[in-house]
Structure formats: C-alpha cells, structure tokens
C-alpha positions as CSV (number, residue, x, y, z in Angstrom):
1,M,50.9,73.1,58.1
2,T,49.4,76.1,59.9
3,F,48.9,77.3,63.5
4,T,45.8,79.4,64.2
5,A,43.9,80.6,67.1
6,L,41.7,77.4,66.9
7,H,44.9,75.2,67.3
8,R,46.1,77.4,70.2
9,A,42.7,77.4,72.0
10,L,42.7,73.5,71.8
11,G,46.3,73.1,72.7
12,V,47.1,71.1,69.5
13,A,50.2,71.2,67.3
14,P,50.3,73.0,64.0
15,G,48.4,71.2,61.3
16,P,45.6,71.7,58.8
17,L,42.3,73.3,59.5
18,T,39.8,70.5,59.7
19,D,36.0,70.0,60.3
20,G,37.0,67.9,63.3
21,L,39.1,70.8,64.7
22,L,36.1,73.2,64.4
23,D,33.9,70.7,66.0
24,A,36.3,70.4,69.0
25,A,36.4,74.2,69.4
26,V,32.6,74.4,69.5
27,S,32.2,71.6,71.7
28,S,34.7,73.2,74.1
29,G,32.9,76.6,73.9
30,V,36.1,78.5,72.8
31,M,35.8,82.1,73.4
32,E,36.4,84.8,70.8
33,T,39.7,86.6,71.2
34,D,41.6,89.3,69.2
35,D,42.6,86.8,66.5
36,L,39.3,84.7,66.4
37,D,36.0,85.9,65.5
38,W,32.8,83.7,65.3
39,K,30.1,84.4,62.7
40,S,26.9,82.7,62.1
41,E,26.3,83.8,58.5
42,L,28.4,84.7,55.5
43,P,28.1,88.3,54.3
44,P,25.9,88.5,51.1
45,V,28.0,88.3,47.9
46,K,26.1,91.2,46.4
47,G,27.5,94.4,47.6
48,L,30.2,92.7,49.6
49,P,32.6,95.7,49.8
50,Q,29.8,97.5,51.6
51,T,29.3,94.9,54.2
52,D,31.3,94.5,57.5
53,F,33.6,91.9,55.9
54,P,36.4,94.4,54.8
55,K,36.2,96.0,58.3
56,D,36.7,92.5,60.0
57,V,39.5,91.6,57.7
58,A,41.3,95.0,58.1
59,A,40.9,94.7,61.9
60,M,42.4,91.3,62.0
61,A,45.2,92.5,59.7
62,N,45.9,95.5,62.0
63,S,46.0,93.1,65.0
64,G,48.5,90.7,63.8
65,G,46.3,88.4,61.8
66,G,43.7,85.7,62.9
67,V,40.8,83.7,61.6
68,I,37.2,84.6,61.0
69,V,34.9,81.6,61.1
70,F,31.5,81.7,59.4
71,G,29.1,79.1,60.5
72,V,29.3,79.1,64.3
73,R,26.8,80.6,66.6
74,E,28.0,82.3,69.8
75,R,26.5,83.4,73.1
76,Q,28.4,86.0,75.2
77,K,31.5,85.5,72.9
78,A,31.6,81.6,73.4
79,A,31.0,79.2,70.6
80,T,27.6,77.3,71.2
81,E,26.7,75.5,68.0
82,R,27.5,75.1,64.3
83,V,25.0,76.3,61.7
84,D,25.1,75.8,57.9
85,V,26.2,78.9,55.9
86,G,24.7,77.5,52.6
87,G,26.5,77.1,49.3
88,F,30.0,78.6,48.7
89,D,31.6,78.3,45.4
90,E,34.7,79.7,43.7
91,V,32.9,82.9,42.6
92,Y,32.0,83.6,46.2
93,E,35.6,82.9,47.3
94,R,36.9,85.1,44.5
95,S,34.6,87.8,45.8
96,L,36.0,87.6,49.4
97,R,39.5,87.9,48.2
98,S,38.5,90.8,45.9
99,A,36.9,92.7,48.7
100,A,40.0,92.3,50.8
101,I,41.9,94.0,48.0
102,T,39.6,96.8,46.6
103,A,37.7,97.9,49.9
104,I,40.8,98.1,52.1
105,S,43.7,100.5,51.7
106,P,46.3,99.3,51.6
107,P,44.9,96.0,50.4
108,V,45.2,92.8,52.4
109,F,46.7,90.0,50.3
110,G,47.0,86.4,51.0
111,L,43.7,85.5,52.5
112,S,43.5,81.7,53.0
113,V,39.9,80.4,52.6
114,H,38.9,77.1,53.9
115,R,35.7,75.2,53.3
116,L,34.7,72.7,56.1
117,G,31.9,70.4,56.8
118,D,29.2,68.7,54.8
119,Q,25.6,70.0,54.0
120,G,23.8,70.8,57.2
121,K,27.0,72.1,58.9
122,R,29.0,73.8,56.1
123,A,31.4,76.4,57.5
124,V,34.0,78.7,55.9
125,V,37.1,79.8,57.7
126,V,38.9,83.0,56.4
127,E,42.6,83.0,57.6
128,V,43.9,86.7,57.6
129,P,47.6,86.9,57.6
130,A,49.7,89.2,59.7
131,S,50.7,92.4,57.8
132,I,53.5,95.0,58.1
133,D,51.5,97.4,55.9
134,G,49.2,98.6,58.6
135,P,47.3,100.6,59.3
136,H,44.7,99.1,56.9
137,L,41.9,101.7,56.4
138,I,38.2,101.3,55.5
139,Y,36.7,104.1,53.3
140,R,33.0,104.7,53.6
141,N,31.8,107.6,51.5
142,D,33.9,110.7,52.4
143,Y,35.1,109.1,55.7
144,F,37.8,106.6,56.6
145,G,38.9,104.7,59.7
146,A,41.3,102.0,60.9
147,P,39.6,99.2,62.7
148,V,41.4,97.0,65.2
149,R,40.6,94.1,67.4
150,N,40.2,94.8,71.1
151,D,39.9,91.3,72.6
152,S,36.7,90.0,71.1
153,D,35.4,93.3,69.8
154,T,36.3,95.4,66.7
155,V,36.9,99.1,67.5
156,W,38.3,102.1,65.6
157,M,41.8,103.4,66.2
158,K,42.4,106.7,67.8
159,E,44.6,109.2,66.1
160,R,47.7,108.3,68.2
161,Q,47.2,104.6,67.5
162,I,47.1,105.3,63.9
163,E,50.2,107.5,64.1
164,A,52.1,104.7,66.0
165,M,51.0,102.1,63.4
166,Y,52.4,104.3,60.5
167,R,55.6,104.7,62.4
168,A,55.8,100.9,62.9
169,R,55.2,100.3,59.2
170,F,58.1,102.5,58.2
171,D,60.4,100.8,60.8
172,E,59.5,97.4,59.5
173,R,60.1,98.5,55.9
174,R,63.5,99.7,57.0
175,H,64.2,96.5,58.8
176,A,63.0,94.4,55.8
177,T,65.3,96.3,53.5
178,E,68.2,95.8,55.9
179,A,67.5,92.1,56.1
180,L,67.5,91.8,52.3
181,D,70.7,93.9,52.1
182,N,72.4,91.6,54.5
183,L,71.2,88.5,52.9
184,F,72.4,89.8,49.5
185,T,75.8,90.9,50.6
186,E,76.4,87.7,52.5
187,T,75.4,85.5,49.6
188,A,77.5,87.4,47.1
189,G,80.5,87.5,49.4
190,G,83.6,85.5,48.4
191,R,82.5,84.8,44.9
192,D,85.1,85.2,42.1
193,V,83.0,87.9,40.5
194,D,86.2,89.5,38.9
195,T,86.6,86.3,36.9
196,R,82.9,85.4,36.2
197,A,79.5,86.8,36.5
198,W,77.3,85.3,39.4
199,L,73.6,85.3,39.7
200,I,72.7,86.2,43.3
201,A,69.1,85.7,44.4
202,V,67.7,86.1,47.9
203,A,64.3,86.1,49.5
204,H,63.2,87.0,53.1
205,P,59.6,86.5,54.5
206,R,57.9,89.8,55.1
207,V,56.6,88.6,58.4
208,P,58.8,85.6,59.4
209,R,56.7,82.9,61.3
210,F,59.3,81.6,63.7
211,R,59.1,78.0,64.6
212,D,61.2,75.0,65.5
213,R,64.4,74.7,63.5
214,L,64.2,72.8,60.3
215,T,65.7,69.3,60.6
216,R,68.0,67.9,58.0
217,D,65.4,65.6,56.6
218,Q,63.0,68.7,56.2
219,A,65.7,70.5,54.4
220,R,66.5,67.6,52.1
221,D,62.8,67.2,51.4
222,V,62.6,70.9,50.4
223,L,65.5,70.6,48.1
224,V,64.0,67.3,46.6
225,R,60.6,69.0,45.9
226,T,62.4,72.1,44.5
227,E,64.0,69.9,41.7
228,G,60.5,69.0,40.4
229,L,59.2,72.5,40.7
230,A,62.2,73.9,38.8
231,L,62.0,71.6,36.0
232,N,58.3,72.3,35.7
233,Y,59.0,76.0,35.4
234,A,61.9,75.8,33.0
235,G,62.3,72.3,31.8
236,R,65.7,70.7,30.8
237,G,68.0,72.1,28.3
238,G,69.8,74.6,30.4
239,I,72.2,74.6,33.3
240,H,70.1,74.3,36.5
241,P,72.2,75.5,39.6
242,L,70.5,73.1,41.9
243,E,71.9,70.1,39.7
244,N,75.2,71.3,41.0
245,V,74.6,71.3,44.7
246,D,74.5,68.5,47.2
247,R,70.7,68.2,47.5
248,R,70.7,64.9,49.4
249,N,73.1,66.0,52.2
250,P,72.4,69.7,53.3
251,R,75.1,70.9,55.8
252,P,74.3,72.9,58.9
253,G,75.1,76.6,58.9
254,L,74.2,79.6,61.2
255,R,70.4,79.1,61.6
256,R,70.2,77.5,58.2
257,W,71.0,74.4,56.0
258,V,73.5,74.8,53.2
259,A,73.4,72.8,49.9
260,V,77.1,73.1,49.1
261,N,78.6,73.1,45.6
262,T,79.4,69.8,43.9
263,A,80.9,71.3,40.7
264,T,84.5,71.1,42.1
265,D,86.8,69.5,39.5
266,Q,88.7,71.5,36.9
267,R,86.3,70.9,34.1
268,S,83.1,71.7,35.9
269,T,83.9,74.8,38.1
270,W,82.2,77.1,35.6
271,K,78.8,75.8,36.9
272,Q,79.4,76.3,40.6
273,A,76.4,76.9,42.7
274,W,75.4,77.3,46.4
275,A,71.9,77.4,48.0
276,S,70.7,77.9,51.6
277,I,67.5,77.4,53.6
278,H,67.1,79.5,56.6
279,H,65.1,78.4,59.8
280,D,63.0,81.6,59.4
281,G,62.0,80.8,55.8
282,S,64.6,82.9,54.0
283,V,66.3,81.3,51.0
284,T,69.4,82.2,49.0
285,L,71.0,81.0,45.7
286,A,74.4,81.8,44.2
287,A,75.2,80.5,40.8
288,A,78.1,81.1,38.4
289,V,76.4,82.3,35.0
290,G,79.3,83.9,33.3
291,G,81.9,82.0,31.4
292,H,79.8,78.9,30.7
293,R,81.1,76.1,28.4
294,M,80.3,76.9,24.8
295,S,81.4,73.6,23.3
296,G,84.2,71.1,24.0
297,D,87.0,73.1,25.6
298,H,85.6,76.5,24.5
299,Y,84.0,78.8,27.0
300,F,82.3,82.3,26.9
301,E,83.9,85.2,28.5
302,G,83.3,85.7,32.2
303,S,81.3,88.7,31.3
304,Q,79.1,86.9,28.9
305,V,75.9,85.4,30.3
306,Q,73.4,83.2,28.6
307,S,69.7,84.2,29.0
308,A,69.0,80.5,29.5
309,A,71.3,80.4,32.5
310,V,69.4,83.4,34.1
311,E,66.1,81.6,33.4
312,C,67.3,78.3,34.9
313,G,68.6,80.2,38.0
314,I,65.3,82.0,38.4
315,A,63.4,78.8,38.0
316,D,65.5,76.9,40.7
317,F,65.4,79.9,43.0
318,M,61.6,80.4,42.8
319,G,61.1,76.7,43.2
320,L,63.2,76.7,46.3
321,L,61.2,79.7,47.6
322,R,57.8,78.0,47.1
323,A,58.9,74.7,48.7
324,T,60.5,76.5,51.6
325,A,57.6,78.7,52.2
326,E,55.3,75.6,52.4
327,E,57.6,74.0,54.8
328,T,57.9,76.9,57.1
329,D,54.3,78.2,56.9
330,N,55.4,81.6,55.3
331,D,53.6,83.4,52.4
332,E,54.7,86.9,51.3
333,Y,58.4,87.3,50.6
334,D,60.6,90.2,49.6
335,V,62.8,89.1,46.7
336,R,66.0,90.5,45.3
337,V,67.9,89.1,42.2
338,G,71.1,90.5,40.8
339,I,74.1,89.7,38.6
340,E,77.4,90.5,40.3
341,W,80.4,91.2,38.0
342,T,83.5,93.5,38.6
343,G,85.7,92.6,35.6
344,E,86.7,95.2,33.1
345,Q,84.6,94.3,30.3
346,P,80.8,95.2,30.4
347,L,78.5,92.5,31.2
348,T,76.3,91.2,28.3
349,I,73.4,88.9,28.2
350,L,73.3,86.6,25.3
351,T,70.2,84.9,23.7
352,T,69.8,82.4,20.6
353,D,68.6,83.0,17.2
354,N,66.0,81.1,15.4
355,N,68.6,78.5,14.5
356,G,69.6,78.0,18.1
357,F,73.0,79.7,17.7
358,T,74.1,82.2,20.3
359,Y,73.3,85.8,19.4
360,G,74.3,89.0,21.1
361,G,73.1,91.5,18.5
362,S,70.4,92.9,20.7
363,S,72.4,93.0,23.9
364,I,73.0,96.1,25.9
365,P,76.5,96.2,27.5
366,L,76.0,96.8,31.2
367,H,78.8,98.4,33.5
368,R,76.6,97.6,36.4
369,Y,73.5,95.2,36.7
370,T,70.7,96.8,38.9
371,P,69.2,94.2,41.1
372,V,65.6,93.4,40.4
373,E,63.3,93.5,43.5
374,T,59.7,92.3,43.9
375,T,57.2,90.9,46.3
376,V,55.9,87.4,45.9
377,N,53.1,85.5,47.6
378,A,54.6,82.0,47.7
379,A,51.2,80.5,48.8
380,E,49.3,81.7,45.8
381,P,47.7,79.4,43.2
382,A,50.2,77.4,41.1
383,Q,49.2,79.2,37.8
384,D,49.6,82.6,39.3
385,Y,53.0,81.7,40.8
386,V,54.3,80.4,37.5
387,W,53.5,83.8,36.1
388,H,55.6,85.4,38.9
389,V,58.5,83.2,37.9
390,H,58.1,84.1,34.2
391,D,57.8,88.0,35.0
392,L,60.8,87.9,37.3
393,A,63.0,86.2,34.7
394,Q,61.8,88.5,32.1
395,D,62.6,91.6,34.1
396,C,66.1,90.1,34.7
397,V,66.8,89.5,31.0
398,N,65.1,92.7,29.8
399,Q,67.9,94.7,31.5
400,G,70.4,93.3,29.3
401,G,68.4,94.1,26.1
402,I,66.8,90.6,25.7
403,S,63.1,91.0,25.0
404,N,61.7,87.5,25.9
405,V,62.3,84.5,27.9
406,V,62.6,81.3,26.1
407,M,62.6,78.4,28.6
408,I,59.9,79.5,31.0
409,Q,56.5,79.1,29.2
410,P,53.7,79.7,31.7
411,P,50.1,78.7,31.1
412,E,47.7,81.2,29.5
413,R,46.5,83.9,32.0
414,D,43.0,83.5,33.5
415,T,40.9,86.3,32.3
416,Q,37.9,85.5,34.3
417,E,36.7,87.8,37.0
C-alpha cells in the first residue's frame, strides 16, 4: 500500500500505483506540484549520471519526497496525454538506482520503480522517498548545488536554505537517536537482567509515515507473516522468541499492539519473550537468551548465551520489522540490538563444535555488551534483505568471539553490476 501525489490529486485511498490510476490522472489534467513531475521521455541510460535525472531525484528528496512519471506529456504543467517511453528492463532500472546513489551526495536510497502500461503507452514511475539526510547535493565538474522543488519547478537552494537544511538534518539525527534510546530503554525495562541475559532489539522508521492506527487484525496478520519470514531466515532447531508470544491475540498498548509472553509456567520461564508493533511502524523484541535449558532439568548459567538463540532472535526481529514495514508503508529503519546483563559473571556467547556439542573455547568474556546499530531498508529485494539479517546476526555474535553464524544461511550474493 502506498499513498502518492497521484492518489492525493485524484482523492483516492492509499493503494498500489496502477495503469488505471495514471490514466485517470492524465484524463483529469492533473497539474505538476512540488511532489509530482511529468516527463515525456526517459533519460538515456548511457551517461545517466550526467543527465537531469540525479538533479530531479535530489530535488524531490530535498522537498519531502514525491513521484517522477516518465511517459506523460504536459502543457503548462498539466498532464495532456500518455506517450510510450519504450523498452525498460532490469538493467535500465538498476542504472536509475545506481545514479541516485553515485551521482547524489549524500546518496538517495530506496527508490521505488514501477513499470505501467502495455506497448504503446508504457510508462515508468519513480517514487522518491522522503529523506532526513538533506541537503542532497549534485556535483558537476568543480561545482555543486542543492536542487529543490518550488511548486512545479526545480530551482537551486540559496546559501541560507542549505544552512537551514543542514541544521534540520542534525536535529533529525538527534531526534532519531533519542527515539531509539527511548525505545531501547523502555523495552529493556523490568527484565530480570540480573538473573539471565536478555536480547533487546528495537527499530524505528527514519521517516515515520503516520497513518490510521493499526487494527488488531492487521497486527495479527503481521505476526502471522513474521513467523513464516523468521523460519525462512533461520529455520527450525533453535528457540524462536515469537513462538513464545501470543501471536493470535495481540493486546492494545500505548499507540501499539503487544504480543505478550506465553512462557509463564515454572518449566518454561527460561524462554520468555515479548514483542510489540507500534502504530508509527516501530517494532521491539525482548527475549530471554541466557540460562536456556541444556537438557532435562539442566540449564546454562544466566550469563551464558547460545549463539543459536541470538540468531533466532535476530531472525524473528528482522521478520517482524519487514512485515511491519510493509503494513505501515515504511522503508528505512534505524536498528539497535543489544544483550542486557547485570549479573556478577561476565557474559559469554557459546557456539557448537563439529559434533554439535556446546563449545565456549573461542568465547570472549564480556563485562558489557555494546549494542549493535545499523540502518536497514525494509523494502529492499528479499535476497538483499536476507543478507542484512545475516550480517546483523554475525555482528552480534562476533562481539562475543564467535566467528560465524550457523542457522542463518543466506543465498549467494548477486555479483552482477
């Protein structure tokens, strides 16, 4: 689901970008605005970074995001007719994304490219996300500038506008850090971290797209979809935190839905877990990872964490993040993952040897676990996202002296340009 300038101009609810929607916009003579730009032709793929495409993308990003539609002729800024832009393949699409990254500083990530229409009226819609990294600059030889939309035109920012945007960027960064700090502190609060170690994972959208509150059914659907994603990332064979929360009956919380812990009896409290889905798209996961059952009535120490438990926690959390982002129409997220432990013994992360037995010979005792932070595009292609899941899990276990992840096996990296 998405809501663009086309949806707004036609007064329709959020939904996919379709050929019918574009036809309706042209028939209605929709005017160009600061977040809608009509183009009759695609830029040439050869020398794309030297065309106006990077400038148009940067201007949209500097203006809060918008859509650039290739395949519509306009007169005095009003759409008049559709024209065919010709063939458009994956190489062309990859070139557009590459130009937004290499020809703009800082890069503009997360372009959504939509191909619409059949031969004779083929169109390409490039959806540029809002950004908190402005001003985005264009370099031409020894000169640079910051383009911005001024109603239907693209103009260059003056010095004071650039100064104001840099100030806004630093303010947004500070606010984003504060939001992540608050989420992490709240999620870790009340856990018995002096008895057992807890995995705390939180994510907050960089540019929250506020919308109607999620319904219970929507939250339930997110949790159900998450289960399939998490098992795809890490498979079975470990303790998945989301198997120990009430996925079918999320409870209301403060601007969120909470999947409460179901591991409540004496013999299962070692695998307690809690998860939440916030209406702005934020997600949190808290899972007991220390003191897991070893066998029968034997348990590890509260300071001992199996690397498989960390991997399962990361898989569940990243699955929850992707499913929630899709439901709330968010893309880029700031992520923080930590292991909270305040007991006397140093924290150790354990792995298994070639025979499947627990092994701690390579572990590094940790008196404090440093939270791992990263930025994730939750809307990126599935293969790229699985690599993010893998790399985040590897960062988390590397800190404890463990070289490799065991359960999360992503596909081969795509080495094509």
